[in-house]
ZAKENU-974447 format. One record per residue: x negated, y, z negated of N, C-alpha, C in turn. Coordinates in steps of 0.001 Angstrom, whole numbers. Each point is the difference from the previous one (the first is absolute). Last residue first. Layout:
N
+---------+---------+---------+---------+---------+---------+---------+---------+---------+
|     nxx |     nyy |     nzz |    caxx |    cayy |    cazz |     cxx |     cyy |     czz |
+---------+---------+---------+---------+---------+---------+---------+---------+---------+
|       X |       Y |       Z |       X |       Y |       Z |       X |       Y |       Z |
...
+---------+---------+---------+---------+---------+---------+---------+---------+---------+
REM end
This chain:
58
+---------+---------+---------+---------+---------+---------+---------+---------+---------+
|     nxx |     nyy |     nzz |    caxx |    cayy |    cazz |     cxx |     cyy |     czz |
+---------+---------+---------+---------+---------+---------+---------+---------+---------+
| -107790 |    3690 | -310857 |     817 |    -690 |     988 |     318 |   -1280 |    -284 |
|   -2982 |    2785 |   -2539 |    1083 |     303 |     -53 |    1153 |    -221 |     928 |
|   -4748 |   -1094 |    -135 |      13 |    1438 |     105 |    1676 |     220 |     -74 |
|   -2074 |   -4216 |    -683 |     233 |     361 |    1419 |     493 |    1499 |     215 |
|   -2029 |   -1754 |   -4376 |    -370 |    -844 |    1381 |      -7 |     492 |    1443 |
|    2294 |    1750 |   -4117 |   -1384 |     203 |     125 |    -882 |    -470 |    1134 |
|    4423 |   -1222 |    -719 |      57 |    1614 |     139 |   -1673 |     264 |     555 |
|     916 |   -4312 |   -1575 |     652 |     169 |    1375 |    -219 |    1423 |     462 |
|    -789 |   -1330 |   -4632 |   -1084 |    -193 |     897 |     337 |     118 |    1342 |
|    3369 |    1126 |   -2982 |   -1329 |     791 |    -300 |   -1157 |    -467 |     857 |
|    3829 |   -2854 |    -188 |     154 |    1439 |     695 |    -875 |     794 |      45 |
|    -858 |   -3789 |   -2511 |      32 |    -200 |    1242 |     436 |     963 |    1144 |
|     274 |     325 |   -4825 |   -1326 |    -168 |     339 |    -264 |    -137 |    1563 |
|    4267 |    -262 |   -1837 |    -372 |    1632 |     181 |   -1456 |     -10 |     156 |
|    2024 |   -4325 |    -489 |     612 |     693 |     957 |    -666 |    1413 |     336 |
|   -1017 |   -2477 |   -3866 |    -696 |    -531 |    1292 |     703 |     904 |    1211 |
|    1940 |     666 |   -4120 |   -1393 |     426 |      75 |    -851 |    -235 |    1300 |
|    4470 |   -1632 |    -854 |     163 |    1437 |     605 |   -1540 |     701 |     -21 |
|     648 |   -4423 |   -1403 |      65 |     -22 |    1231 |      97 |    1310 |     522 |
|    -522 |    -406 |   -4670 |   -1019 |    -667 |     715 |     223 |      -5 |    1482 |
|    3653 |    1164 |   -2590 |   -1177 |    1150 |    -302 |   -1241 |    -449 |     662 |
|    3334 |   -3082 |    -261 |     583 |    1021 |     986 |   -1034 |    1250 |      38 |
|    -492 |   -3706 |   -3149 |    -320 |    -318 |    1555 |     369 |     958 |    1129 |
|    1173 |    1012 |   -4827 |   -1359 |    -407 |     306 |    -648 |    -332 |    1394 |
|    4456 |     752 |   -1230 |    -322 |    1024 |      84 |   -1581 |    -214 |      12 |
|    3933 |   -2846 |    2439 |    -632 |      41 |   -1329 |   -1204 |    1061 |    -262 |
|    2431 |   -1177 |    3915 |     708 |     831 |    -747 |    -515 |     236 |   -1300 |
|   -1653 |    -933 |    5664 |    -155 |    -472 |   -1393 |     982 |     879 |    -956 |
|   -1156 |     244 |    4901 |     867 |   -1088 |    -314 |      -9 |    -395 |   -1567 |
|    -663 |    4594 |    3264 |    -635 |    -855 |    -997 |     857 |   -1059 |    -559 |
|     717 |    3714 |    3193 |      -6 |   -1575 |     640 |    -594 |    -626 |   -1130 |
|      43 |    4742 |    -173 |    1181 |    -720 |    -309 |     152 |   -1269 |     509 |
|   -3850 |    2548 |    1181 |     133 |    -334 |   -1279 |    1168 |    -680 |    -537 |
|   -1059 |     -24 |    5203 |     296 |     836 |    -908 |    -270 |    -593 |   -1481 |
|   -2746 |   -1528 |    4162 |    1202 |    -139 |    -544 |     128 |     961 |    -935 |
|   -3756 |    -841 |    2961 |     712 |    1143 |      40 |    1446 |    -151 |    -512 |
|   -4305 |   -3041 |     -23 |     819 |      11 |    1213 |    1193 |    1000 |     335 |
|   -3208 |     184 |   -3680 |    -618 |    -235 |     997 |     864 |    -130 |    1232 |
|    2048 |    -371 |   -4178 |    -647 |    1496 |     250 |    -617 |      85 |    1259 |
|    1231 |   -4314 |   -1452 |    1108 |     820 |     391 |    -319 |    1315 |     597 |
|   -3108 |   -2434 |   -1955 |    -147 |    -983 |    1061 |    1281 |    1106 |     629 |
|   -1128 |     816 |   -4396 |    -962 |     276 |     652 |     457 |     -53 |    1802 |
|    2449 |   -2014 |   -3366 |     463 |    1605 |     165 |   -1000 |     457 |     810 |
|    -672 |   -4357 |   -1169 |     989 |    -152 |    1000 |     549 |    1507 |     400 |
|   -3557 |    -697 |   -3475 |    -425 |    -433 |    1331 |    1186 |      72 |    1127 |
|    1053 |     663 |   -4464 |    -811 |    1248 |     487 |    -229 |    -408 |    1533 |
|    2081 |   -3459 |   -2263 |     940 |    1059 |     295 |    -831 |    1137 |     497 |
|   -2602 |   -3402 |   -1476 |     888 |    -251 |    1330 |     801 |     918 |     326 |
|   -2277 |     460 |   -4178 |    -888 |     -91 |    1113 |     697 |      72 |    1453 |
|    2358 |    -969 |   -4026 |     -78 |    1200 |     295 |   -1257 |     434 |    1339 |
|     881 |   -4464 |   -1525 |    1243 |     405 |     577 |     118 |    1598 |     290 |
|   -3915 |   -2259 |   -2042 |     209 |    -314 |    1231 |    1176 |     579 |     683 |
|    -287 |     784 |   -4417 |   -1340 |     663 |     541 |     343 |    -340 |    1581 |
|    2476 |   -2437 |   -2974 |     483 |    1263 |      38 |    -878 |     773 |     931 |
|   -1732 |   -4213 |   -1111 |    1105 |    -287 |     974 |     711 |    1702 |     240 |
|   -3453 |    -648 |   -2991 |    -383 |      40 |    1283 |     904 |    -141 |     868 |
|     655 |    2489 |   -4785 |    -209 |   -1380 |     646 |    -342 |     332 |    1491 |
|   -1289 |    3478 |   -3516 |     855 |    -170 |     761 |    -134 |   -1412 |     708 |
+---------+---------+---------+---------+---------+---------+---------+---------+---------+
REM end
């Protein structure tokens, strides 16, 4: 995989993680392309799981 593509996907995942931590809904995903959208949603899911496990679901 090209570095440029990998960086774009890593950035999408990071942005999704940040969105999940701040409590944004997954419908707020700004990406439409399947690869970047999947990465963003993956980051978002991880953040939501981390938030639930860290704060006990609150």
